[in-house]
C-alpha positions as a printed NumPy array, in Angstrom:
array([[-24.976,  -3.035,  13.549],
       [-23.888,  -6.089,  11.805],
       [-20.607,  -7.439,  13.388],
       [-17.338,  -7.748,  11.25 ],
       [-16.719, -11.286,  10.552],
       [-13.504, -12.351,   8.828],
       [-13.853, -15.73 ,   6.869],
       [-11.455, -18.228,   7.814],
       [ -9.861, -18.647,   4.349],
       [ -8.363, -15.134,   4.987],
       [ -6.916, -16.154,   8.374],
       [ -5.441, -19.124,   6.439],
       [ -3.977, -16.718,   3.823],
       [ -2.543, -14.589,   6.559],
       [ -0.772, -17.685,   8.322],
       [  0.614, -18.718,   4.892],
       [  1.935, -15.087,   4.194],
       [  3.692, -15.114,   7.631],
       [  5.108, -18.642,   7.142],
       [  6.591, -17.839,   3.853],
       [  7.775, -14.262,   5.249],
       [  9.887, -16.137,   7.697],
       [ 10.993, -18.965,   5.635],
       [ 11.941, -17.227,   2.411],
       [ 13.091, -14.073,   4.003],
       [ 15.719, -15.989,   6.078],
       [ 16.908, -17.924,   2.996],
       [ 16.925, -14.769,   1.121],
       [ 19.029, -12.818,   3.568],
       [ 21.941, -14.93 ,   2.954],
       [ 23.453, -12.037,   0.851],
       [ 23.488, -10.003,   4.114],
       [ 25.779, -12.895,   5.672],
       [ 28.046, -13.374,   2.474],
       [ 30.854, -10.953,   3.335],
       [ 31.138, -11.802,   7.05 ],
       [ 31.021, -15.358,   6.299],
       [ 33.598, -15.127,   3.412],
       [ 35.976, -12.989,   5.45 ],
       [ 35.795, -15.743,   8.581],
       [ 36.152, -18.557,   6.513],
       [ 38.855, -16.951,   4.166],
       [ 37.352, -18.399,   0.973],
       [ 36.318, -17.317,  -2.669],
       [ 32.915, -16.337,  -3.753],
       [ 32.2  , -19.247,  -5.676],
       [ 33.162, -21.648,  -2.576],
       [ 30.707, -19.574,  -0.363],
       [ 28.084, -19.355,  -3.213],
       [ 28.034, -23.19 ,  -3.374],
       [ 26.725, -23.191,   0.304],
       [ 23.379, -21.69 ,  -1.144],
       [ 23.713, -23.841,  -4.215],
       [ 23.86 , -27.294,  -2.226],
       [ 21.054, -26.207,  -0.256],
       [ 18.863, -25.318,  -3.19 ],
       [ 19.673, -28.257,  -4.989],
       [ 18.835, -30.818,  -2.036],
       [ 15.826, -28.629,  -1.567],
       [ 14.628, -28.879,  -5.183],
       [ 14.635, -32.635,  -4.988],
       [ 12.383, -32.291,  -1.706],
       [  9.741, -30.051,  -3.251],
       [  7.982, -33.107,  -5.185],
       [  8.033, -34.955,  -1.835],
       [  6.702, -32.03 ,   0.12 ],
       [  3.873, -31.431,  -2.308],
       [  2.761, -34.819,  -2.219],
       [  2.786, -35.155,   1.719],
       [  0.869, -31.854,   1.83 ],
       [ -1.609, -33.345,  -0.636],
       [ -1.834, -36.7  ,   1.186],
       [ -1.868, -35.651,   4.84 ],
       [ -2.435, -32.198,   4.813],
       [ -0.303, -28.944,   4.929],
       [ -0.503, -28.548,   8.538],
       [  1.987, -31.356,   9.652],
       [  4.44 , -30.395,   6.798],
       [  4.413, -26.763,   7.867],
       [  4.857, -27.493,  11.376],
       [  7.619, -29.941,  10.762],
       [  9.404, -27.663,   8.459],
       [  9.184, -24.665,  10.945],
       [ 11.152, -26.97 ,  13.561],
       [ 13.676, -28.165,  11.229],
       [ 14.196, -24.734,  10.13 ],
       [ 14.779, -23.465,  13.529],
       [ 17.166, -26.37 ,  14.427],
       [ 19.251, -25.66 ,  11.303],
       [ 19.521, -22.042,  11.933],
       [ 20.63 , -22.425,  15.654],
       [ 23.131, -25.009,  14.526],
       [ 24.782, -22.623,  12.301],
       [ 25.794, -20.658,  15.267],
       [ 28.215, -23.253,  16.311],
       [ 29.622, -24.301,  12.492],
       [ 33.459, -24.712,  13.027],
       [ 34.177, -24.984,   9.226],
       [ 32.664, -24.001,   5.738],
       [ 32.239, -27.761,   5.38 ],
       [ 29.854, -28.032,   8.297],
       [ 27.925, -24.977,   7.012],
       [ 27.583, -26.793,   3.589],
       [ 26.218, -29.918,   5.623],
       [ 23.647, -27.55 ,   7.736],
       [ 22.277, -25.904,   4.294],
       [ 22.508, -28.967,   2.436],
       [ 20.572, -31.171,   4.718],
       [ 18.904, -29.514,   7.56 ],
       [ 17.92 , -26.121,   6.001],
       [ 16.906, -27.728,   2.605],
       [ 14.514, -29.918,   4.197],
       [ 13.385, -27.077,   6.55 ],
       [ 12.927, -24.311,   3.94 ],
       [ 11.044, -26.626,   1.579],
       [  8.726, -27.964,   4.145],
       [  8.   , -24.318,   5.568],
       [  7.992, -22.518,   2.094],
       [  5.971, -22.049,  -1.062],
       [  4.706, -25.611,  -1.879],
       [  2.788, -26.5  ,   1.283],
       [  1.736, -22.892,   1.662],
       [  0.306, -23.027,  -1.895],
       [ -1.418, -26.22 ,  -1.412],
       [ -3.063, -24.972,   1.541],
       [ -4.239, -21.522,   0.084],
       [ -5.453, -23.218,  -3.2  ],
       [ -7.745, -25.728,  -1.098],
       [ -9.647, -22.63 ,   0.369],
       [-10.02 , -20.719,  -2.785],
       [-11.644, -20.873,  -6.162],
       [-13.189, -17.806,  -7.387],
       [-10.32 , -15.393,  -6.019],
       [ -7.337, -18.129,  -5.917],
       [ -4.743, -15.886,  -7.645],
       [ -5.47 , -13.055,  -5.368],
       [ -5.35 , -15.098,  -2.329],
       [ -2.345, -16.936,  -3.47 ],
       [ -0.521, -13.436,  -4.369],
       [ -1.312, -12.256,  -0.749],
       [  0.147, -15.387,   0.546],
       [  2.976, -15.467,  -1.709],
       [  3.684, -11.779,  -1.076],
       [  5.362, -13.41 ,   2.15 ],
       [  8.054, -14.03 ,  -0.027],
       [  8.906, -10.41 ,  -1.247],
       [  8.102,  -9.167,   2.44 ],
       [ 10.588, -11.521,   3.878],
       [ 13.12 ,  -9.217,   1.862],
       [ 11.486,  -6.049,   3.394],
       [ 11.412,  -7.233,   6.909],
       [ 14.535,  -9.727,   7.482],
       [ 17.151,  -8.401,   5.159],
       [ 17.574,  -5.097,   7.151],
       [ 16.896,  -6.988,  10.481],
       [ 19.533,  -9.631,   9.534],
       [ 21.95 ,  -6.545,   8.49 ],
       [ 21.427,  -4.851,  11.768],
       [ 22.008,  -8.041,  13.818],
       [ 25.112,  -8.892,  11.998],
       [ 26.399,  -5.476,  12.774],
       [ 25.384,  -5.567,  16.316],
       [ 26.25 ,  -9.262,  17.353],
       [ 27.828, -10.87 ,  14.538],
       [ 26.615, -13.213,  11.784],
       [ 26.651, -16.418,  14.225],
       [ 24.29 , -14.93 ,  16.866],
       [ 22.285, -13.429,  14.192],
       [ 21.42 , -16.71 ,  12.786],
       [ 20.689, -18.161,  16.267],
       [ 18.126, -15.323,  17.173],
       [ 16.436, -16.141,  13.825],
       [ 16.281, -19.679,  14.886],
       [ 14.616, -19.398,  17.973],
       [ 12.262, -17.08 ,  16.327],
       [ 11.12 , -20.161,  14.356],
       [ 10.322, -22.157,  17.558],
       [  8.921, -19.133,  19.777],
       [  6.652, -17.735,  17.131],
       [  6.354, -19.698,  13.692],
       [  5.69 , -23.07 ,  14.93 ],
       [  3.047, -22.158,  17.371],
       [  1.19 , -19.921,  14.945],
       [  0.963, -23.069,  12.38 ],
       [ -0.059, -25.501,  15.203],
       [ -2.774, -23.043,  16.67 ],
       [ -4.222, -21.593,  13.332],
       [ -3.951, -23.614,  10.378],
       [ -6.755, -25.961,   9.269],
       [ -5.858, -28.195,   6.112],
       [ -9.263, -27.588,   4.063],
       [-12.647, -26.092,   4.876],
       [-14.375, -29.514,   4.323],
       [-17.947, -28.646,   2.727],
       [-18.198, -25.185,   3.929],
       [-19.258, -22.685,   1.547],
       [-18.231, -19.048,   2.787],
       [-20.337, -16.272,   1.58 ],
       [-17.519, -14.263,   0.204],
       [-16.917, -16.433,  -2.976],
       [-13.841, -17.987,  -1.728],
       [-14.332, -21.447,  -1.845],
       [-17.472, -23.282,  -3.013],
       [-19.019, -26.511,  -2.061],
       [-17.096, -29.341,  -3.545],
       [-20.161, -30.749,  -4.967],
       [-20.312, -27.522,  -7.233],
       [-16.765, -26.814,  -7.752],
       [-15.433, -27.68 , -11.391],
       [-11.605, -27.975, -10.187],
       [-12.143, -30.391,  -7.5  ],
       [-10.555, -33.094,  -9.597],
       [ -7.013, -34.547,  -9.096],
       [ -4.711, -34.986, -12.225],
       [ -2.094, -37.527, -11.755],
       [  1.397, -36.243, -12.426],
       [  1.9  , -38.689, -15.293],
       [ -1.248, -37.128, -17.008],
       [  0.084, -33.634, -16.213],
       [  3.544, -34.522, -17.779],
       [  1.674, -35.538, -21.093],
       [  0.751, -31.64 , -21.655],
       [  3.207, -29.241, -23.155],
       [  1.877, -26.599, -20.831],
       [  3.364, -28.543, -17.727],
       [  6.854, -28.537, -19.36 ],
       [  6.32 , -24.712, -20.285],
       [  5.517, -24.086, -16.659],
       [  8.571, -26.261, -15.532],
       [ 10.897, -24.233, -17.73 ],
       [  9.51 , -20.858, -17.089],
       [  9.76 , -21.235, -13.283],
       [ 13.262, -22.401, -13.87 ],
       [ 14.052, -18.979, -15.334],
       [ 12.27 , -17.647, -12.197],
       [ 15.045, -19.427, -10.065],
       [ 18.103, -18.806, -12.183],
       [ 17.561, -15.021, -12.167],
       [ 16.442, -14.952,  -8.562],
       [ 19.524, -17.183,  -7.316],
       [ 21.939, -14.91 ,  -9.574],
       [ 20.574, -11.513,  -8.182],
       [ 19.577, -12.427,  -4.517],
       [ 23.07 , -14.032,  -3.827],
       [ 25.181, -11.447,  -5.618],
       [ 23.421,  -8.163,  -5.727],
       [ 24.686,  -7.074,  -2.183],
       [ 28.245,  -8.354,  -2.933],
       [ 28.047,  -6.434,  -6.413],
       [ 26.644,  -3.374,  -4.47 ],
       [ 29.597,  -3.476,  -1.851],
       [ 32.24 ,  -3.702,  -4.812],
       [ 30.433,  -0.52 ,  -6.407],
       [ 31.028,   1.465,  -2.993],
       [ 27.56 ,   1.053,  -1.499],
       [ 27.459,   0.027,   2.125],
       [ 25.802,  -3.202,   3.199],
       [ 22.958,  -1.6  ,   4.974],
       [ 22.169,   0.385,   2.119],
       [ 22.149,  -2.331,  -0.313],
       [ 20.107,  -4.425,   1.97 ],
       [ 17.374,  -1.658,   2.311],
       [ 17.112,  -1.375,  -1.5  ],
       [ 16.41 ,  -5.103,  -1.786],
       [ 13.995,  -4.378,   0.875],
       [ 12.26 ,  -1.587,  -1.103],
       [ 12.192,  -4.255,  -4.035],
       [ 10.289,  -6.616,  -1.841],
       [  7.802,  -3.725,  -0.911],
       [  7.164,  -3.091,  -4.573],
       [  6.666,  -6.572,  -5.197],
       [  4.088,  -6.832,  -2.514],
       [  1.992,  -4.547,  -4.129],
       [  2.781,  -5.146,  -7.787],
       [  2.132,  -9.038,  -7.301],
       [ -1.23 ,  -8.545,  -5.622],
       [ -2.403,  -6.342,  -8.516],
       [ -1.124,  -8.544, -11.166],
       [ -2.758, -11.562,  -9.64 ],
       [ -6.161,  -9.582,  -9.401],
       [ -5.569,  -8.746, -12.94 ],
       [ -5.066, -12.341, -13.899],
       [ -8.213, -13.433, -12.156],
       [ -9.964, -11.356, -14.876],
       [ -7.873, -11.616, -18.026],
       [ -5.968, -14.912, -17.527],
       [ -2.527, -15.936, -16.287],
       [ -0.314, -16.163, -19.346],
       [  0.063, -12.71 , -20.645],
       [  0.74 , -11.259, -16.86 ],
       [  3.206, -14.018, -16.536],
       [  5.024, -13.378, -19.619],
       [  5.553,  -9.72 , -18.532],
       [  6.912, -10.725, -15.2  ],
       [  9.574, -12.659, -16.871],
       [ 10.389,  -9.816, -19.136],
       [ 11.132,  -7.543, -16.136],
       [ 13.634, -10.126, -14.661],
       [ 15.396, -10.154, -17.755],
       [ 15.393,  -6.325, -17.871],
       [ 16.696,  -5.958, -14.473],
       [ 19.806,  -8.195, -15.184],
       [ 20.25 ,  -6.16 , -18.609],
       [ 20.715,  -2.91 , -16.663],
       [ 23.038,  -4.639, -14.266],
       [ 25.241,  -5.594, -17.125],
       [ 25.008,  -2.457, -19.338],
       [ 24.721,   0.386, -16.541],
       [ 26.733,  -1.154, -13.747],
       [ 27.959,   0.704, -10.765],
       [ 26.019,   2.129,  -7.987],
       [ 23.457,   3.884, -10.572],
       [ 22.18 ,   0.474, -11.773],
       [ 21.19 ,  -0.932,  -8.066],
       [ 18.321,   1.254,  -7.423],
       [ 17.075,   0.751, -11.101],
       [ 17.384,  -2.95 , -10.463],
       [ 15.477,  -3.058,  -7.246],
       [ 12.623,  -1.24 ,  -8.877],
       [ 12.624,  -3.726, -11.934],
       [ 12.994,  -6.669,  -9.345],
       [ 10.044,  -5.594,  -7.334],
       [  7.73 ,  -5.018, -10.415],
       [  8.701,  -8.897, -11.696],
       [  7.325, -10.438,  -8.36 ],
       [  4.362, -12.755,  -8.63 ],
       [  5.509, -15.7  , -10.909],
       [  4.863, -18.396,  -8.072],
       [  1.45 , -17.036,  -7.519],
       [  0.539, -17.113, -11.096],
       [  2.099, -20.491, -11.532],
       [  0.498, -22.107,  -8.848],
       [ -2.933, -20.409,  -9.639],
       [ -2.618, -21.843, -13.331],
       [ -1.701, -25.13 , -11.973],
       [ -4.911, -25.11 ,  -9.889],
       [ -6.901, -23.722, -12.753],
       [ -5.704, -26.216, -15.18 ],
       [ -5.143, -29.413, -13.423],
       [ -7.495, -29.324, -10.464],
       [ -6.893, -27.695,  -6.965],
       [ -6.191, -31.202,  -5.274],
       [ -3.279, -31.36 ,  -7.664],
       [ -1.28 , -28.263,  -6.758],
       [  1.009, -29.764,  -4.09 ],
       [  2.402, -32.433,  -6.342],
       [  2.478, -30.622,  -9.648],
       [  3.755, -27.357,  -8.357],
       [  6.244, -29.37 ,  -6.12 ],
       [  7.655, -30.914,  -9.364],
       [  7.697, -27.551, -11.143],
       [  9.389, -25.907,  -8.218],
       [ 12.176, -28.619,  -8.665],
       [ 12.982, -26.651, -11.767],
       [ 13.012, -23.48 ,  -9.893],
       [ 15.48 , -24.675,  -7.157],
       [ 17.932, -26.381,  -9.443],
       [ 18.104, -23.231, -11.786],
       [ 18.373, -21.235,  -8.627],
       [ 21.361, -23.142,  -7.424],
       [ 23.   , -22.79 , -10.781],
       [ 22.381, -19.097, -11.006],
       [ 23.876, -18.604,  -7.329],
       [ 26.971, -20.536,  -8.086],
       [ 27.609, -19.568, -11.708],
       [ 27.401, -15.908, -10.34 ],
       [ 30.19 , -16.511,  -7.787],
       [ 32.224, -18.697, -10.328],
       [ 32.133, -16.012, -13.057],
       [ 33.372, -13.525, -10.645],
       [ 36.068, -15.505,  -9.274],
       [ 37.308, -16.319, -12.939],
       [ 36.798, -12.986, -14.454],
       [ 36.804, -10.373, -11.702],
       [ 33.197,  -9.225, -12.927],
       [ 29.597, -10.296, -13.141],
       [ 28.951,  -8.667, -16.714],
       [ 28.971, -11.974, -18.556],
       [ 26.625, -13.8  , -16.25 ],
       [ 24.263, -10.811, -15.9  ],
       [ 23.868, -11.076, -19.529],
       [ 23.037, -14.624, -19.588],
       [ 20.557, -13.997, -17.118],
       [ 19.02 , -11.326, -19.059],
       [ 18.627, -13.808, -22.352],
       [ 17.117, -16.341, -19.884],
       [ 14.669, -13.893, -18.828],
       [ 13.59 , -12.928, -22.423],
       [ 13.223, -16.593, -23.267],
       [ 11.114, -17.   , -20.293],
       [  8.756, -14.47 , -21.188],
       [  8.387, -15.518, -24.865],
       [  7.648, -19.405, -23.488],
       [  5.204, -18.04 , -20.991],
       [  3.276, -16.267, -23.663],
       [  2.607, -19.516, -25.546],
       [  1.159, -21.492, -22.407],
       [ -2.328, -22.852, -23.106],
       [ -4.754, -22.076, -20.488],
       [ -7.197, -24.69 , -21.562],
       [ -8.399, -26.828, -18.596],
       [ -7.641, -30.59 , -18.363],
       [-11.052, -32.146, -18.312],
       [-11.903, -35.291, -15.984],
       [-12.678, -37.321, -19.065],
       [ -9.107, -36.544, -20.41 ],
       [ -7.691, -37.893, -17.032],
       [ -9.268, -41.132, -17.145],
       [ -8.237, -41.696, -20.664],
       [ -4.778, -40.421, -19.95 ],
       [ -4.641, -39.115, -23.536],
       [ -3.835, -35.614, -23.188],
       [ -1.558, -34.153, -25.749],
       [ -2.477, -30.613, -26.818],
       [ -3.615, -28.903, -23.29 ]])
């Protein structure tokens, strides 16, 4: 009987999935911490939402550097450092005496930690190990982003109920040192070298058409780069708005914090299945049309929140949010397809800059709108319009590959 053997690129995919689950899950659980932190610090929603916005903005400008470091030195050292810094920041929150100190921890320590343990280095790592099933592998890895909601939102809510928000952050921080960091150090390999696994994951560098590197200056001459940059900003704005304010919105409507967290967790479960299915489809039919559909669903979810409102809207929105997952995997896969797999860290890092800046804007503007008007309706309508614009823009992206000859001449204008 032939022994079962798992090709190592799938181990890499699993490690990337787990690392992103922990990093993004802790970040996305901020909504569960929002109300108890607001109560303790006696502040408005805009002021507390600014915590996440500061972290997102600083993290945004970390992304291109993180991507460049992952391309230059390998993802392993970046992920290990990011895991350690994240754990340190979460433990530091346990002792934060004021909101200003919380701003500093989120805006410096955790911004760096989340960036270096998140989507960019993990996407760069997985992209180097896959070609033919790249989007599928990336969707499985980045499904950790969705599963972070499923696992850590309910866990965070229960921990807060049991031991308070400070101790809850401390426990999560210790988890990074005890579990996440050793996993990265023991299992991550930066690339497969010249291996050619039999399951069609990675081909030898001699035969792979996407082994070239596209400099950032060349990528930025292509309209597709700016469309990817802009649409991923749409992902950030809608996500920052919803994941910061859906739980407070649900509490205002009369839903319990645990019930709201469980609905967001359900959205993550739906997103896990849906993003893998969409990515697998994109490996066969192309990236832009599925990507356009995902942005449409993001806009639709916010339109429902604005027009339906109340408790009735929350389950519908959770379902729509789940169905809209996968934009990160398709964006990074398209970058690998179009600009070469050794360019993903730097180019996706720059694209992620738009995501994080827009996410910070969505998070803060949601709180500011509520403080000024007592309602989220107007900002939800803005988010719906932004989602529709992202859908239209994604549909126009060219999937034509930038050729090595064009890179040498740096004369790309239509790709």
